[in-house]
Every structure is written in C-alpha cells, then in structure tokens.
N, C-alpha and C positions, 0 to 999 in steps of 0.2 A: 294458683299457686304452681302448676306443671310449667306456666309460660315463664315464672320467676327463676325455676330451678334449671329451664332450657337456656335461658339466657346467661345464667352464672354458668353452666357446662360450656357452652359456645364461646362466651369471654368476647363479645363484639363490641364492648364499650358501652353496652347499653344502661350501666350503673354509673351515674354522675357523681362520682365520689370527689373529684378534684374541684368539679364546678360549685359543689356545695361544702367547701372547705371551711368557710367562716363557720358554719353551724357545727363542725368538729372542732374547730378552735374553742367555741364559746363553751361546749360541754366539757372539753379537755380542761379549760381553764379553771371552771367551776370545781372539777372534782381535784386539781393541784391544789387549788386554794383550801378546799377542806381538809386535804391530807397535809398540807403544810401548816394549818392552824391547829390540827389535831397533835401534831410533831411537836409544835411550839408550847403548846398550853398543856396537852396532857402528858406528853413524853412518851417514853416506852416502858412496857413491864421487862424490865432485864433479869434476865436468869441470874443465878447464883455465880456462875462465872465470871460475872461483870461486877457484881456488888460485893461478893465475898459473902461468907457466911459458913453453916455447917451443915455437913450433908450425912444423913442417917441411913442405914440399909438394913433390912431385916427381912426374914423369910415371910413369905405372904400365906403360910398354911399353919395351923395351929399344932399343938400337941395332939388334938384329937382328930387330926386330919381334915379340920374344916378350915374353909378359905377366909382369911382375915380381910375384912372390909378396910377401905381407906376412912371411912367415918369413925370407926373404931378406934382406928391410930390417931385421928385429929381430937377426938374426945379425950384420949390418954394425953395427949400433948398440952390440951387446955388445962387437965388437971394437975398436971406436973408443973406446969409454967403459967400461972395464972397472970393474965394482962399480955401474952404473948401469943402470937399466931404463927403458924408454919407457912413458908412462902408457898410450898407445893407439897403435895401428898400424892404420889402417883405409883400405880401398878405397874410393873414392868417384867416383862419376860412371859414365859409360859411353861407349864408343867413342873418339873422338879428344880428348874432354875427359876421359878416366879420370885420376884420379891415386890417389896414395898420400899420405894425410897421417899425420905423426908428432907426436904429443902427448907433451911430456917436461916433466919438472920443469925449472925454470929453469937455462938454459946460459950459461956468460960468452961471449965473442966467441972467444977460442980454441977451448972445447970445440965451438962450432957449427963452426968451420972445419975442426976435425979430424974432426968427424960427416960433413960433406958430402964431403969429400975421400973418406973411407973408403965411403961410399954409392956413390959416383960410379965408384969403383974396383971395387967388388964387383958392382953390379948393372948398370952402364952404361947408364944412362936414354938416352931420346933428347933430343939437345941437350946431353950431358955435364953436368959439375959446374954450368954455368951455367943449365941448366934447375931448378936444386934451389933452392928459396926459402926463407927462414926469416923469422919475426916473433916478436917477444917480445909475449906476452899478459899484462895487467895484471890482478890480482885485483880491483883497484877496481870495474871494470865489472860482473862478476858480483855484486859485493856492492850495487851501486848498483840492478841488476835485481832482485834479491830484496828490497831495501828498497822499491822502489816496487810490487812485487807484495803486500807484506805491506799497505801502506796500502790498495791495490786490495781487498784480501780483506776489510779491516776496513769501509771504506765500503760494500762489497758486502752484508755482514750488517747494517749499519745501515740499508739501503735495503730490503733483504729483511723486516728486523723490522718496518718502519715500514708497508709495503706489505700485509703479511699480517695485521697487527694491526687495520689499517684495514679491509681487505677481507672478512676473516674475523673473527678474534679472536685474543687474544694466546695462547690455549692452541695454536693452530693454528701461530702463528708460532713458539713454543717447539718443536713437534714437528717442523717445518721445518729449524729451525737445528741442533736434535739429529741429524737425518739428514744434514744436509750436513757437519756436523764430524765425524760417523762416516766419511762419504764420504772426506774430505781425509786423516784419520789412517791409514785403511786403505791408500789409495793411496799415501801416502808411505811407510807401513811394507812396503808389497810391493817398492818401489823399495830400501828397506834391506837387506831380506832376501835378495832375489835378487841386488843388487850393480848395478843397471842403473846406468849414468852418469846424474849430473844436470846438466843443461845450461840455459841460458836458455830454451831451447825447451820442456823439461820444465815450468819454472815457468809459462810462458806456457800449456801445455796443462793444468795443473793448475787454472787459472782457468777454462777453457772448461767443464770437467766441472761446475762449481757450476752452471751456468745448467741443464743437461740435468737433473741430480737435482733442483733446484727445480721444474722445469717438470713433470716427471712427479708430484711430490708435490701440486703446486696443483690438478692434474686430479682426482686422488683426494679431496683435502679438498673441492673443488667438489662433488662428488657426495655426500660425506658431510653436507655443509651441508645439499642438497636432501633426503636421505633423514631428518634428523633436524629437518626443520622442524615446529614444533607438538608435539614428541615429549612434552613434559611432560604434555600433557593426553590422553597416549593410553597404552593398556595393551597395545599389540601387540607391540612388542620395546623392548628396554633399549638404553641408547646404544651399548653395546659391539656389540650385534646388529645395529643399523642401519649402524653403521661397517664392521662385517664385510661386510654385504650391499654398501656401496658398494665396497669393497675386491674383491669377486667381479665387480661390475658393470663393472669399469675393469680387470680383471685380464688379459683378453685384449688389449686394447687396449694395456696397459702392456708386455706381452710383444711385441706386433707392433712398437711404436714403438722398443723398445731392440732388436731384431733388425735393423730397417730401418736405425736409426743405427749399428749395430755393423759392417754390411757395408762402407761406403764407408771406415772406418777399417782394416779387415783389409785392403781393397784398397790402401790407402795403404802399408800394410806391405809387402805382396807385390810391388806394382809400384815403389813408392819406395825399398824397400831392397833388395829381391830382384833388380830389374831396374837401376833407376837407380844404385842406390847412394848415395842420399843420406842422409846422416847426421841432417841436422837433421829431416827427414821421420820418420825412426826415432823419434827423442826425443819428437816431437810425438804420433806415433801410439801409441806404447807408453804414455803416460800417459793418453791419451784412452781407449783399449782398457781398461785397467785400471778407470779411473775410472766409465767408463759402465756396465760392468757391474756393478760395486759400487753406484752409484747407483740403477740399477733395483733391486736386491734391497732396499736400505734406503727406498724409496718404499713398498713393500711390507711389508716386516716390521718396520721401526723408526719411521716417521714416525706412520703411524696409530695402532699401540698406544700410542705415548707420548702421544699426544691422548686416547686413551681413558682412560688411566691419570689424566692431569690432570682430565678432565672427572668422573670417578667421584669425585673429590675433593670435589666440589659436593655438598651436602646435597641439593639440590633433583633431581640426578641420581639420588643413592643412594635416596631417597624413592621414586623414579619405579621404579627397579628393583624395589624391593619390592612394588610394586603390581601389576607385572608377575609377579613370582613367586606372589604371592597369586592373581592370576586364573588362572594355569596350575595351582595347586594344587586348584582349584574345578573345571577342566576335567576332562571324562572322557575316556577313551582314553589312549593312549600319549604320556608326555612327550617332548619333544622338546629336542635338545641345545641348547646356546648357539650363535647364529650361523646355525641352521638354520629355515627357515621352519616355522611351526605348518600343520598341516592342519585344525585344527578351526575350519572357516569359520563357523560358527554363533556361536562366542562371540567372533569377531573380526569380526562384521559391521560392528558400529557404528564400531569404529576404522578399518575399511578405507574407510567412506565418508567419514569425516572426513579422512583421508589423501589421497584421491581429490580432495576439495574444496578442500583447501589447495594440491593440486599445479596445480590448475585455476586457483585464484585466483593461483599465483605466476606461471603462464606467460601470463596474459590481463591486461594492463594495464589499470588501472582507468580510465573514462571519465567525465569530468566532462561535466556539461551545460551548453551555451553559450546564450548568452541567445537565439539564433535557434532553438534547439531548444523553447525554452518558448513561443515563438510559434507554432510549428508543433505543438505538441502540442495534441490535443484538448480541449475543456474541457467539453464535454456541454451548452454554451449554443447556442442556434440565433442566427446572425446574421440581421439584418435588413436 
C-alpha cells in the first residue's frame, strides 16, 4: 500500500491510465447508457417550479410549543383532500423562523381553504389559521429558467471550444467537450435514477460544475502539451506514453483539488440542510457534490484518453510510435510496458538531451539584442 502512495506522490508514470483506456471507455459507456435510459423512461422528479402548483407555508411549532411533524401535516392533507397527495412536505429553517412547506399540485380556492382549515384544526400551529399562507406557483417561471440555462450551456460550449482550440488545439477542445458532456449526462442521470427533486437551484448548480470539470482538464492538457513538445523528432516515448506521464504528474494535484473542493460542499449539505434545514442549499449542494466527483473522474479517465485516440489518427504520430517500437526492439534488456519509463539510459541519452534543451528553451524567453548592446559589445578594435 505504501508503494502505491509513493508512486502516486512521485508521479513517474507508474499508473498506466492511457494504456488501459478501452477499459475506462467500456465502464463509462455502461454508466452513460444506464443514465440515458433512466432519463428517457423514468424522467425527472420535477419540482413545483417546473410543473406548477400550490405552495403552503405554516409555522413548525404548535400553540403548546411542541414541534409539528411533517407526518402530522401529511395526515391532515390526506383527511382534507381525499385521493390527493402532496408533492413534498419539508421542514425548513430553524429556531423561531422554522416553517413547514407543503408543495402540492394546483388546487382551486375552495380546496386551499379546506386544506388550511384542516391543518389548523389538526396541528394547531402558533397564530392559528391566519399564520398559514398559500401561493400559486406558475410552471412558466421554471420553464423560463430552463430555457436560459440551455442558452447559457450552449454559449459556454462555444466559448470553451474557441478558447481550447486557440490555446491548445482542436483535438484537446474535443477531448474537453467530451468530458464535459459526460459529466452533465451522468449528473442528470443520477438525479433521474435516485429521484432527487429538480429545482431551479439544481439547474444553477449544474452549470457551476462545468467550470470545475473544465479547470481540471485544462491543467492536465497543459502538462500534456509540455511533455509532447518536439515529440515527433524523438524516439523516447510515444504520444500516449507522454500523455500518460502528464496524467501521473498531475494525478496527486487532481485528487487534492477535488477533495478540497468537495469538503465545503459536504459542509453545505451538513450545515445548510441538517442544521438550518434550507431546501435550496440542499438542491444546490447535491448537484455540486455529484458533478464535482464525476468531473474529477472524467478529467483523468476520459479527456486525456480521448485526446490520445484523436492524436493517434494522425499519420505523423503513428510513424513516430513505430520508430519508438523499432528503437525498443533493438535495445537490450527487459522491455517496458506502455506508459512506464524505460531504464535503458544509454539508448535514450540523445533524446533526453533534446528534451532538456527544449524544456530550457521553452522556459527562458528569447532575448533580442538592442541597439545599445551593439555599442557596448567589444569589437576587438583599439580605440584611439
């Protein structure tokens, strides 16, 4: 176990993530199919803001200073409106501001009056029936939020594609977009499978996880770009091995970043929901918790392997991989697995010097001589 953590910390390419990419594709495809199937056949548990309905709010403390349970409210609802069920009954807030919110399909005026009377008689909340408020919720507001979210998602993908294609290359842009789509579909699928309520806060939280997934992917791609600089002229590693080395070098950082990002979200769930009882915080934290976890996995197991597959369609990189294989076939000693650094230092000395020279040239900016430098430069002539 200690050797695993040592390799993880050192990041010397010991974990062959890219070389086993078919395995990750299969696992990911199965999960995606399950999520898509659930979204198609089960749908989503849409909140009242998307379906429309009636919302009723009441104090959670009775006239005798006893806490009113949600079960008592549900019983009062069933007694007042036989054959109908509330969409959700939630205890929200804490202390003097604690309330119970009842979300129900749309009720007419008579049904609302009957329900409020039954709840007041059965639960006897502080303030009596006058403390029970009701409001009608239109489905158009949730639809408007969804439409704006879809437009935001579209322009986000356009901007991301343009930036990555300009800063890196189009293959990296495609790999990053595949990972982001992967995150969105699986996160939405988890909501459909488990039956979490989808609210406007859920939609907002879904948009926030896109940036997290993309951030981790860009960090890995930047290391891949550094490791593959001048690769076509070398025979030390193939593109897949160089990309796998980049993944290993950033793996510990990805894990630490994900853990640090997930801790506040877990705290939001524990404090915001368990202690304060704020339903909006629950909706926001749940989607972020699921999305960040999936995003961390996709940046490691999906984005870079997709990039490698796209790169290896290029004949130049295929020819370079054949030169690497030919050089290794001539080398003496045990052969090394894909993604694992070779120990044949004599055969690789020339390529290593080239890599070091390229890295040094990339890290030190080129200095252009100025006119003043020419005047100060010794010419070998004696001045009189």
